[in-house]
C-alpha positions as CSV (number, residue, x, y, z in Angstrom):
1,M,-7.2,7.9,10.6
2,D,-4.1,8.8,12.7
3,D,-1.4,11.2,11.6
4,F,1.0,8.4,10.6
5,Q,-1.6,6.6,8.5
6,T,-2.6,9.9,6.9
7,S,1.0,10.7,6.1
8,V,1.5,7.2,4.5
9,V,-1.6,7.5,2.4
10,S,-0.8,11.0,1.2
11,F,2.8,10.0,0.4
12,L,1.7,6.9,-1.6
13,K,-1.0,8.9,-3.6
14,N,1.7,11.4,-4.5
15,E,4.3,8.8,-5.3
16,F,2.0,6.6,-7.4
17,P,-0.5,8.8,-9.2
18,G,-3.9,7.1,-9.5
19,L,-3.2,4.7,-6.6
20,E,-6.1,3.8,-4.4
21,P,-4.8,3.0,-0.9
22,D,-7.0,1.2,1.6
23,F,-5.1,1.2,4.9
24,G,-6.2,0.6,8.4
25,P,-4.8,0.1,11.9
26,I,-3.8,-3.3,13.2
27,S,-5.8,-3.8,16.4
28,G,-3.7,-3.6,19.6
29,S,-0.7,-2.0,17.9
30,D,0.6,1.2,16.4
31,R,1.0,-0.5,13.0
32,I,-1.0,-0.2,9.8
33,S,-1.6,-2.6,6.9
34,G,-3.6,-2.5,3.7
35,V,-4.3,-2.9,0.1
36,L,-2.8,-0.8,-2.7
37,T,-4.7,-0.8,-6.0
38,W,-2.9,0.8,-8.9
39,A,-3.0,0.3,-12.7
40,G,0.8,0.8,-12.7
41,F,1.2,-2.7,-11.2
42,A,0.1,-4.3,-14.4
43,G,2.8,-6.4,-16.0
44,K,4.8,-6.5,-12.7
45,D,5.1,-9.6,-10.6
46,F,4.6,-9.7,-6.9
47,T,8.3,-9.1,-6.1
48,E,8.6,-6.1,-8.4
49,R,5.4,-4.6,-7.0
50,Q,6.6,-5.0,-3.4
51,K,10.1,-3.7,-4.1
52,V,8.9,-0.5,-5.7
53,V,6.4,0.2,-2.8
54,W,8.7,-0.8,0.0
55,D,11.7,1.1,-1.4
56,A,9.6,4.3,-1.6
57,L,8.2,3.8,1.9
58,R,11.6,3.1,3.5
59,N,13.2,6.0,1.7
60,N,10.6,8.4,2.9
61,F,9.6,7.1,6.4
62,R,13.0,5.6,7.3
63,E,12.8,4.0,10.9
64,N,9.0,4.6,11.0
65,S,8.5,2.2,8.1
66,I,8.5,-0.6,10.6
67,R,5.0,0.7,11.6
68,I,3.8,-0.6,8.2
69,S,2.9,-4.2,8.1
70,T,1.4,-6.3,5.3
71,I,0.8,-4.5,2.0
72,V,-1.2,-6.3,-0.8
73,T,-0.6,-4.9,-4.2
74,L,-3.3,-5.3,-6.9
75,T,-4.2,-4.0,-10.2
76,P,-7.8,-2.7,-10.6
77,E,-8.7,-5.7,-12.6
78,E,-7.3,-8.1,-9.9
79,L,-9.3,-6.3,-7.3
80,R,-12.5,-6.6,-9.4
81,D,-11.8,-10.3,-10.0
82,Y,-11.2,-10.9,-6.3
83,S,-14.3,-8.9,-5.3
84,A,-16.5,-10.8,-7.8
85,S,-15.3,-14.2,-6.5
86,S,-16.0,-13.3,-2.8
């Protein structure tokens, strides 16, 4: 894991206690993407989840937030359901 990815993961874990981040590099670039699994997403729709995550990332990483690509936001139950159907 590179320093930026480590910083993002550490920040997210501190910002959202209990969050399980699964980030990785995007091949051929300096960007990362991943899945965030957190019980705190329960009851929030896709837009609300994305807003809370991206607001936190932009406020903390400012111009470097452009190095973060797609983020999928799931509850633990949604991840289990997805994994079971795969």
